[in-house]
N, C-alpha and C positions, 0 to 999 in steps of 0.2 A: 384272776390267775396270774401267777409270777412266772416269767419265762426267762429272766436274765441269768444265764448260767454263770456269768462272772461273779455273782454274789456268792456262789458256793466256795469261792476262794478264801472267804473269811472263816471257813470251817477249820478246826484245829489241824495242825501238821499231823499226818499219819492217819487221818480219818479214813475209815475203810468204807468203800463203796461196793455192794455186793448185790447178788440175788439168791433166791432160795427155792428148793423143792422138797418133796418128801418121797421116800422109797415107794410106798404103796400108790402114790398118785402118778408117778412118772415111769417106773421101771418096767412094768409088764413082767414077761417071762415068769408068770405066776407059779408054775411048777417045774421050772427047768433047773438043771444043775443041783438037785437035791432039795430045793425049796418045797416046802408044804404049806398047808392053809395058815393064813393068818386070820384073825376075826373078821377082817374086812372081806376076805375071800369067801368065808362062810356066810357072813351077813348078806353079801350080794347075790348069793344063790337063792335066797327066800324071796319069792315073789312079793312085790309091793314094797320092799326095803329101799330100793334105788330107783330114781326115775328112769323110765324107759327101760327097765331091767338091765341097765348098764352094769359093767363089772370092771374091775382093775385087772383083768387077766392080761390084757395087752397094753393098756394105758397109752403112753406115747413111745413105747418101746426104746426107752432110754438104755435098758440093759444091753440091747444090741447095737445101739447108735451112740453109745457114750463118747467115743473119740471125736466124733463130728460135733456132738453137743458142746464138748469142751472147747474145740475150735471156734465155736460160735460165741461161747463166753469170752474167749481171748479177744476176738474181734470187737466185741462190745466194750472191751476195756475193763471188765470186772477186776477188782482187787481180790474178791474173795468169793467163794461159792459155798453156801450153806446147804447141805444135804443130810439125809438120814440114812443110816443103815437099817435093814429089815431084820428084826429079830427073828422072824420065821424064815429068813433065808440063812442067817448065821447059825441059828440053833433050831432047825426044823423039827416040828413034832415034839418039842421039849426033850430033844436028844442032845448029844454032844455036838461039838463045833463042826461046821460043815465046811471043808477047806475051799470047795468050789465057790461057795458063796463069799467067803473071805477074800478069795482071790480077786473076785469082781471089784470089791471096793479097794483092794490093794492097786489094782490097775487104775481105778478112777483117781485115787490120790497121786499116783505117779503122773498120770496124765495131767492132772491140775498143776502139780508142782512144775512139770516141764513147760507148762504154759505160763508160768509165772503167776499162778492164782492160788491164793491161800485156801486150803481145806479147812471148813468149819463144819464139824461133825456133830450130829444129834443122834443120840442112841435110841430115843423112843418117840417116834411120831405115829403112835396108835395102832402099830401092827402086832399086837400080841399073838403069838402062835395059839392057833385054836385049840391045841392040845392042853395048854395051860388054862384057857378059858374053860374047858370041860372039867378042870380040877377046881374051879371056883374063880378063876381069873383074878382081878385086882381086889375082889372082895375077900380072897384068901391071903392071909399074911405071908404064906410061904413064897408067893409070887415075887415078893420084894427080894428074896434071897436068890431066886432063879434069875432075876434081873442082874445081880451082881455077877453071877457066873457069866451071863452073856456079855456084860461090860468087859470082863476080864478077857473074854475070847477076842473082842474087838480090839481092846488095846494091845494084846499080845501081837496081833497082826499089823496094827497101824500106828502104835504108840511111838515108834521111831521116827514117824514122819508128820503126824498130826499133832498140832499144838493146842487147838482150841476144841474142848469137849463140852457138849450140852447134854445133860442127863435127859430131861424131858422136855417135850414141847407142848405147851398148853394143857397141863394136867386137868384143868377145869373141864376140857372137852372130853377127854378119855375117862373122866369119873363121873361127872354130874350129867354130861350128855349121853355117855355110854351106858351107864348103869341107872340113872334117874330118869331121864326123859326118854330114852330109847331111840333118839334121833340117830346116834352114832352107834357103831359096833361096839359090844356085842348086842345091843338092842334090848337090854333089859330095863325094866321100869320098877325098880325096887330101891326105895329111898335109903333103906339101911345099908344095902350093898353099895350104894353110890357114895355114902359118907365113909364107909370102910375103905373104898377104893381111893378116896382122897388121902386118907392117912398112910395107907400102905404105899401108895406112890411117892408120898413125902419120905417115907422111910426108906424106900428104894433109892431115892435121890441121895439121901444123906450117907447111906452105906456105900453106894457107888463113888461118891466124892471122896469119902475117906480111903477106900480101897485103891483107886486110881491115883490119889495124892501119894499114897504109900509106895506106888510103883513109879513115882517120878512125874506125872502129869503136872503141868505147870499152869494152865488156864482152863478151869473147871467152872461151870455155871449152869443155870437153868433158863428156860424161856417160858414166860407167862403171858397170857393174853389178859390185858388189864383195861378197864374203862373208868371213866368218871362217873360218878353217880350223883346226878343233879336233881334235887327235889323240884317238883313243877312249882310248888309254892313254898318258899323257905320259911313262911310264917305258920304254915299248916302243920300241926303235930302229926297228922296222918301221913302226909308226904314226907316229912322228915324221918318218920319211923320206916317207911317203905324203902327210903334211899339208904338208910342205915342197914337194912336187911340185904338189899342188893349189894351194897359195898362189901359186907361181910362175905357173902357167898361167891362174888365175882372176883374180889381183890384180897381181902384181909385174911381169909383162911388159908391163902397160898402164900402171901408175902410174909405174915407174921411168924409162922413156925420156922421158915427159913431164915429170916433176917433178925428175928428177936428170940428165937428159942421158945415160943409159947403160942398157943392159940389165943385170939382175943377172948376176953372173959364173956363178952356178950355172945360171940359165936358159940362158945362151950355151952352156954345157958340155952341158946336157941336150938342147938342140935343134940342136946341131952335126950330128947324123945327118940332120936334116930340113931343113938348107940356111938356117938363120937367118943365119949369117955371110956366106953367098954373096949375100944381097940387100942387105946394108947397105953403102952406098956412102960414101966419104969425105965427111964434111960433113953426112950425113944427120941424125945426132943433135943437131947444133947447130940444125938446123932444127926437129926434132921437139920440142925443150925450149923452144921460144919461149915467153916468159912468157904465162901465162893469168890471167885476172882471176877466175875461179871455176871450181869443180869440181863437177859434177853427180853425185850418188851415188844410184843405183837400188838398191833392197834390197827383197827379198821373203822371204828365208830365210837362214839360215847353215847351215854344214855340219859334221857330225862325220864324221872321215875315218879310215879304216883301210887298212893294207897287207895285211891278211888277208882271205881269202874271207869274205863276209857278204852275204846277200841280203835282210836285214831292211829295207833302205831302198834309195833309188835317188838319183842325182844330179839327177833331175827333167828331164833332157834327152832323154828318149826320143822325144818328140813325140806328136802325137795320132792319126796315121793308122794306125798299126800297120806302117808301111814300116820295114824293118830298117834300123836306124841304126848307124853305126860310133861308136867312142868319141871324144869331143872332147879326152879328156886324152892328148894326143900324147906318146908316150914314157912315158906313166904309165897305160896302159890297165888295169892290175891294181888300181888303187885302188877301194876300196868306200865306201859312205856308210850305215853302220849307223844304224838306227832308235834315236832316244832316247825313244820312246813319247810324244812330244809330240802335241797335236791337229795335225790336217792340214787343208789347204785342199782345194778340188775338183781343184787341180792336183797333189795328193799332196805338197805342200810342208809341211814342218814349220813350226809357228808358234812363234817365239821372240823376242818383241819386245825383250828386253834385248839381243839380238845386234846389234840396230841401234846402241844405246847403245855397245855395246863396240866396234864398228867405227868409229864416228865419233871415239871417243876415241883409238883406236890410230892413226888417219890423222894426228891432230894430234901424237902422240908420235914417230912414225917418219918424218914429212916434215917438216923444219923450214921448208921454202919453200912449205908448202901454202897455197894461196888460200883465200878463203872458200868454205863449202860450202853447197850447196843439196840437199835431198832432191828430186830431180827425178822419181822414181817410187817409190811404195810403195803397196801395196794387195793385195786378195786376190780370188780367183774362189771363188764358192760357188753351190750349186744353188738359185737363188731360187724361191720360190713366190709367185705373185700371189694376194693375198687376194680374197674375194668383193667388197670394196669397192673393188678396184682398186689398193690400196696394196700396197707391196713391204716386208714387215717382215724386213729382212736383218740380224737381230741379230749374227750371226757376223762379218759384214763390219764392221758398226758397231764391234764390240769390237776387231777387228783394227786398225782405223784409229785408234781413240782410244788403244789401248794402245802402238802404235807412235809416235804423236805424244808421248805421255808419256814415251817412251824417248828421243825427241829432246830433250825439255825436261831430262831428266837428263843427256844428253851435254852440253848447253849449260851446265848447272850445273857440270859437270866440266871445263869449259874449251874445249869444241869450239865453233868459230866457225861456227855453222850459222845462215844467214839466210833460209831459206825452206823450204816443204813443198808439194809437188805430188802430190796423191793420184792413183793410177792406178786406174781411168781415168775420165774424165768420163762416158762412155757405154759401154754394152756394144758390142763391135765384132768385127771378124774377127780371131780370136785365132790367126793363123799357121797352123800345121799342125793345130790343133785346130779350125779353121773357126769356126763360130758356136756350138760346143757348150759354151765356157766363157765365163762373164760376169764381167768385172772391174769393170763400171761402177757409179758411184753414182747413175747415171741408167739406168733399164731402157729397152731398145729392143724394141719388138715387131717382129720382123723381117718379118712379113707386111704390116704397116700403116705401119711407121717411126714409130709413136707413141712419144713419150718420157714416162716417168714417173719422177719423182724417187723414189728409194728411201729408206727410213727412214735409211740410212747418209748419204745426200746431205743430208737434212733435218738430221741430227746435225752433220754437218761444216758446214753452213751457220750453224747456231746457234753452234757453236765460233767460227767466224770473227767473227760478230756480237759474241760476248762478248769476244773478244780485242781488239775496238775500244771496248768499253764501250757497245755499242749494245743496244737493246731486241731480243732475239732471238726473241720469242714468236711471230711470224708469218713469220719468215724462211723462204723457199723455198716458202711455200704457193701463191703465185700461179703458180709454175711446176710445180706438183706433177704436172699431167698436161697435156701439149700435144702437138700434132702438128707 
């Protein structure tokens, strides 16, 4: 584990240090001020979908505690806060714009700017209005057009103050996990719907980029969750083919349409039985490949892949509720994920920091038109224990974060154009099908009292940020070490 914060002074000038959350995971206020159901509100009401029958109805009450949470961010020294707006709050029930919902985000942006924190806005972090899901959701091409209406509403309210606009967060999850495996909302297990969702989300992204660009937006991008696809035996054709299939479904069917204006030929062939060709209309790929100004990279682990039976590891996508899940690897359901014997997080994900370096370097090598990169999520869940003095000494998470930041530094030295790092997550929160049983935050939340306590990982990250600026980091973060 690397702990010498002075090393981070070697990062490029202007490098952004931030943290991130998502609306459905932190806001709560599920039906206040006009908000109606998102797919996650509806999904959580069905018994067996979420561990312990948890729901996002209250979450960590960020909707009501936002000013104090921003004050905590300022005390930590964050350069930027990456947050998402809730489609179900901005346009509830597939209706017109909800002024009360937009007002919340306007207050949030003003609070951030007043604290000297750069707002980094994500338009879609998986909370589709349930009313649109009942019309087919992302399997319905019309949803892409509804997304542009929503994006316009948010831009009209915030475009004068927000510079950085991310269209989608991790479309892999809201398409292949939401419509294929059923682990995520809306919980469908329909391979053709999942592949349609992939394409329609791409289309929504491209149309929104073009629309917001026409209105003056300067920094537009998308965030993808990407992984290395490592064959267990590089001389075994079966393992090589399995790694190719995984790379197609995890990485290339997202990267290539956006950055190259075409789906990979092998992916088109693989997914022909599941209707990919049927949903692509003339001109779609020209729209989807609209130039972007940055690519967000979310990375938690990489993957060893085999085409042979092996139950020593998993893909990490089985969910937390015990509900039977289908495979998200459409047309490649046989691939396996052998264990490498590495340390694992509480999510049972292997820890391999150098995988992040390898991924970032590969992106630059394989995509000549690659825009600047930002690590928009990286972090780990561990089973935290609160000490008698109220502190949270989370050494494993601290090591995970520091080692991955060091890996980013090595990638930059190797030529990767990485300009920022956002730790996931600012606070413990509603972790999708795992409910409140998994904690990713650098700030602990007591779910009974909503008290926030900065963990040792948060204090270490805060000191790192101060050191990167050449500031005295001795007392960084202590003022907000415990607050309600």
